[in-house]
C-alpha positions as CSV (number, residue, x, y, z in Angstrom):
1,M,72.6,64.9,78.5
2,S,69.5,64.6,76.4
3,R,67.0,67.6,76.9
4,S,64.4,69.5,75.0
5,D,65.5,72.8,73.5
6,T,62.7,74.5,75.5
7,H,64.5,74.1,78.8
8,S,65.8,77.1,80.6
9,C,69.3,78.1,79.4
10,L,70.1,80.2,82.6
11,M,68.8,77.5,85.0
12,S,70.9,74.9,83.2
13,I,74.1,77.1,83.4
14,R,73.6,77.7,87.1
15,S,72.9,74.1,88.1
16,H,75.9,72.8,86.2
17,Y,78.3,75.6,86.9
18,S,80.4,73.8,89.4
19,T,81.2,71.0,87.1
20,F,82.3,73.2,84.2
21,S,86.0,73.4,83.0
22,D,87.7,76.7,83.0
23,K,86.8,77.4,79.4
24,E,83.2,76.5,80.0
25,K,83.0,78.7,83.0
26,A,84.3,81.5,81.0
27,I,81.5,81.0,78.4
28,A,79.0,80.6,81.2
29,D,80.1,83.9,82.9
30,Y,79.8,85.7,79.5
31,I,76.3,84.5,78.9
32,L,75.1,85.5,82.4
33,S,76.7,88.7,82.3
34,N,76.0,89.6,78.7
35,P,72.7,87.8,77.7
36,N,71.6,90.6,75.2
37,K,74.9,90.2,73.3
38,V,74.4,86.5,73.1
39,I,70.8,87.0,72.0
40,H,71.7,89.5,69.2
41,G,75.1,88.1,68.3
42,T,76.4,85.3,66.2
43,I,78.5,82.3,67.5
44,N,81.5,83.8,65.8
45,Q,81.0,87.2,67.6
46,V,80.5,85.7,71.1
47,A,83.5,83.3,70.5
48,E,85.7,86.2,69.5
49,E,84.7,88.4,72.6
50,I,85.6,85.4,74.9
51,G,88.8,84.7,73.1
52,L,87.8,80.9,72.4
53,A,87.1,79.0,69.2
54,D,83.6,78.8,67.7
55,S,83.8,74.9,68.3
56,T,84.4,75.4,72.0
57,V,81.3,77.6,72.3
58,F,79.3,75.1,70.2
59,R,80.2,72.2,72.5
60,F,79.2,74.3,75.4
61,C,75.7,74.7,74.0
62,K,75.6,70.9,73.7
63,R,77.0,70.5,77.1
64,I,74.1,72.4,78.8
65,G,71.5,70.4,76.7
66,F,70.9,72.3,73.5
67,K,71.4,71.1,69.8
68,G,73.5,74.1,69.1
69,Y,74.2,77.9,69.6
70,Q,71.0,79.0,67.7
71,A,68.7,76.7,69.9
72,M,70.4,78.0,72.9
73,K,70.1,81.7,71.8
74,I,66.3,81.1,71.2
75,A,65.7,79.6,74.7
76,L,67.8,82.5,76.2
77,A,65.7,85.1,74.5
78,A,62.5,83.5,75.5
79,E,63.3,83.7,79.2
80,F,65.4,86.9,79.3
81,V,62.7,89.4,80.2
82,E,63.0,92.6,82.2
83,P,61.2,91.4,85.3
84,I,64.0,88.8,85.8
85,Q,66.7,91.1,85.4
86,D,65.1,93.4,88.1
87,I,64.5,90.5,90.4
88,H,68.2,89.6,90.4
89,E,69.4,93.2,90.5
90,N,72.2,93.4,93.1
91,I,71.5,95.4,96.3
92,S,73.2,98.9,96.2
93,A,74.9,100.6,99.1
94,N,72.5,103.5,98.3
95,D,69.3,101.3,98.7
96,D,67.1,102.1,101.7
97,E,65.7,99.5,104.0
98,K,62.5,99.1,102.0
99,T,64.2,98.6,98.7
100,V,66.5,96.0,100.2
101,L,63.4,94.3,101.7
102,E,61.6,94.1,98.3
103,K,64.9,92.9,96.6
104,V,65.3,90.1,99.0
105,F,61.7,89.1,98.9
106,H,61.7,89.1,95.0
107,S,65.0,87.0,95.1
108,N,63.4,84.5,97.3
109,I,60.3,84.3,95.1
110,Q,62.4,83.7,92.1
111,T,64.5,81.0,93.8
112,L,61.2,79.2,94.5
113,E,59.9,79.6,90.9
114,D,63.1,78.3,89.5
115,T,63.3,75.5,91.9
116,L,59.7,74.5,91.0
117,K,60.7,74.3,87.4
118,V,63.5,72.0,87.9
119,I,61.9,69.6,90.6
120,N,61.5,66.2,88.9
121,E,57.9,65.1,89.4
122,K,58.8,61.3,89.4
123,Y,61.7,61.8,91.8
124,F,59.5,64.0,94.2
125,K,56.7,61.3,94.3
126,D,59.4,58.6,94.8
127,A,60.7,60.5,97.9
128,V,57.2,60.8,99.3
129,E,56.5,57.0,98.7
130,A,59.9,56.1,100.3
131,I,59.3,58.2,103.3
132,L,55.8,56.6,103.8
133,S,57.1,53.0,103.6
134,A,60.3,53.6,105.8
135,K,60.6,52.1,109.3
136,K,62.8,55.2,110.2
137,V,63.7,58.5,108.4
138,E,66.8,60.3,109.4
139,F,67.9,63.8,108.2
140,F,71.5,64.7,107.7
141,G,73.1,68.1,107.0
142,S,76.4,69.9,108.0
143,G,76.8,73.5,108.9
144,G,73.9,75.6,107.4
145,S,72.4,72.6,105.9
146,N,72.1,71.0,109.3
147,I,69.5,73.9,110.1
148,I,67.4,72.6,107.2
149,A,67.8,69.0,108.5
150,L,66.5,70.0,112.0
151,D,63.5,71.9,110.2
152,G,62.8,68.7,108.3
153,Y,62.7,66.8,111.5
154,H,60.4,69.5,113.2
155,K,57.9,69.0,110.4
156,L,57.9,65.3,109.8
157,I,57.7,64.5,113.5
158,R,54.2,65.9,113.3
159,T,53.2,63.1,110.9
160,G,53.7,60.2,113.3
161,I,56.3,58.6,111.4
162,S,59.5,57.7,113.1
163,V,62.0,60.6,112.3
164,F,65.3,61.6,113.7
165,A,68.0,64.3,113.2
166,Q,71.4,64.9,115.0
167,A,73.1,68.2,115.1
168,D,76.8,67.0,115.8
169,T,78.4,65.5,112.7
170,H,80.0,62.6,114.7
171,M,76.5,61.7,116.1
172,Q,75.2,61.8,112.7
173,L,77.8,59.4,111.4
174,M,77.1,57.1,114.4
175,A,73.3,57.3,113.6
176,A,74.0,56.5,110.0
177,S,76.0,53.3,111.0
178,Q,72.8,51.9,112.7
179,M,70.4,52.5,109.8
180,T,69.1,49.5,107.7
181,S,67.7,48.7,104.4
182,E,64.1,49.5,105.8
183,D,65.1,53.0,106.6
184,V,65.4,56.3,104.5
185,A,68.2,58.8,104.9
186,I,67.7,62.3,103.6
187,L,71.0,64.1,102.9
188,I,71.1,67.9,102.5
189,S,74.1,69.7,100.9
190,H,73.8,72.8,98.5
191,T,77.1,72.0,96.8
192,G,76.7,68.1,97.1
193,T,80.4,68.1,97.7
194,T,80.6,68.3,101.6
195,K,82.9,65.5,103.0
196,D,80.8,65.0,106.1
197,I,77.6,64.3,104.0
198,L,79.5,62.2,101.5
199,D,81.0,60.1,104.4
200,I,77.5,59.7,105.8
201,Y,76.2,58.6,102.4
202,E,79.0,55.9,102.1
203,T,78.1,54.7,105.6
204,V,74.3,54.3,104.9
205,M,74.9,53.0,101.4
206,K,76.8,49.9,102.9
207,N,73.7,49.2,104.9
208,G,71.4,49.3,101.9
209,V,69.6,52.4,103.2
210,K,67.3,54.2,100.6
211,T,68.8,57.8,100.0
212,I,67.2,61.1,99.1
213,G,69.6,64.0,98.3
214,I,68.5,67.7,98.4
215,T,71.2,69.6,96.5
216,G,71.8,72.6,94.1
217,F,73.7,71.0,91.5
218,T,72.7,68.1,89.2
219,Q,76.2,66.9,88.5
220,S,77.5,67.0,92.1
221,P,78.9,63.8,93.9
222,L,76.0,63.6,96.0
223,S,73.3,64.0,93.4
224,Q,75.1,61.4,91.2
225,K,75.0,58.9,94.1
226,V,71.7,59.0,95.8
227,D,68.8,57.0,94.9
228,I,66.5,59.9,94.5
229,P,67.9,63.4,93.9
230,L,65.9,66.6,94.5
231,Y,67.3,69.8,93.1
232,T,67.0,73.6,94.1
233,L,68.2,76.6,92.2
234,S,69.3,79.9,93.6
235,E,71.0,83.1,92.6
236,E,74.2,84.5,94.5
237,T,74.2,88.3,95.3
238,D,76.8,90.5,96.8
239,F,75.3,90.2,100.2
240,R,74.0,86.4,100.2
241,S,76.0,83.4,99.0
242,E,74.2,81.0,96.5
243,A,74.0,78.4,99.5
244,L,72.3,80.9,101.8
245,A,69.9,81.9,99.0
246,S,69.0,78.3,98.4
247,R,67.7,77.6,101.9
248,I,64.2,79.0,101.2
249,A,63.9,76.5,98.4
250,Q,65.2,73.6,100.5
251,L,62.8,74.5,103.3
252,S,59.9,74.7,100.8
253,V,60.8,71.3,99.2
254,I,60.7,69.6,102.6
255,D,57.6,71.5,103.5
256,A,55.9,70.1,100.3
257,I,57.2,66.6,101.2
258,Y,55.7,67.0,104.7
259,V,52.2,68.0,103.5
260,N,52.2,65.1,101.0
261,V,53.2,62.6,103.8
262,L,50.6,64.0,106.2
263,M,47.8,63.8,103.5
264,A,48.7,60.2,102.7
265,R,48.6,59.2,106.3
266,K,45.0,60.3,106.4
267,E,43.3,59.5,109.9
268,A,46.8,58.4,111.4
269,G,48.3,61.8,110.3
270,K,45.3,63.8,111.7
271,L,45.5,61.8,115.0
272,S,49.2,62.5,115.3
273,I,48.7,66.3,114.7
274,E,46.0,66.4,117.3
275,K,48.2,64.6,119.9
276,M,51.0,67.2,119.2
277,R,48.8,70.2,119.4
278,K,47.4,68.9,122.9
279,A,51.0,68.4,124.1
280,I,52.2,71.6,122.9
281,A,48.9,73.5,124.4
282,T,50.4,72.7,128.0
283,K,53.3,75.0,127.2
284,R,51.0,78.0,126.6
285,I,49.8,80.4,129.3
């Protein structure tokens, strides 16, 4: 992994966490829980507290994209400011409704800001262009991710392009089997390890379908397989899983794709929106 030493330490740890070994997870957990100790400590002190060799900690720093411990420490110090700590503060049983409201909103804002930092501009542009040139676009997602897939369908159908989404996993697999090399499949899975989605990928891949993946882990099977990977970042709390928190970012990524597609279609896009507004207007009293 070749990266600049100015990238985010915390985001790198979170996005790769699922791929870490047990020892690497121990180091990651220590850094996430004790950033001040890491910033002000030496590699020897940190390694001793975790119960691992200095070389293991050093290799971990390289693993997440830094030249060494010192470079990682500098990056961590640059991003570890008090507002971030406040935003990710866990909800307490003593919090009133307004406080919970504020913490949830702040957490969502941070998720969007973190995701914006890790979105690859080229991949995002490639995704928009692939959708614009596709004969058909199909969204796929299982469980909670299917809600995001259906929202993607709800947005992109307004652009006038041919777009589809199925709720049932069997129907999704059947739809995937009918796709061609002229089509685009958008596969959504926070972990990137959901069997249903990986099965769909294998099906569309055999048909030469262009694939876009929206996932939370850069080293997941899905993100490693798809043609165009788009990543989101989120923070797990006591009351919301990481996957649940990621949905606001997934929705926003798709929203940004929708706006770009609509703008690129110019008059055709405007005409499509106008037709839909007229049709929906008949449902209002």
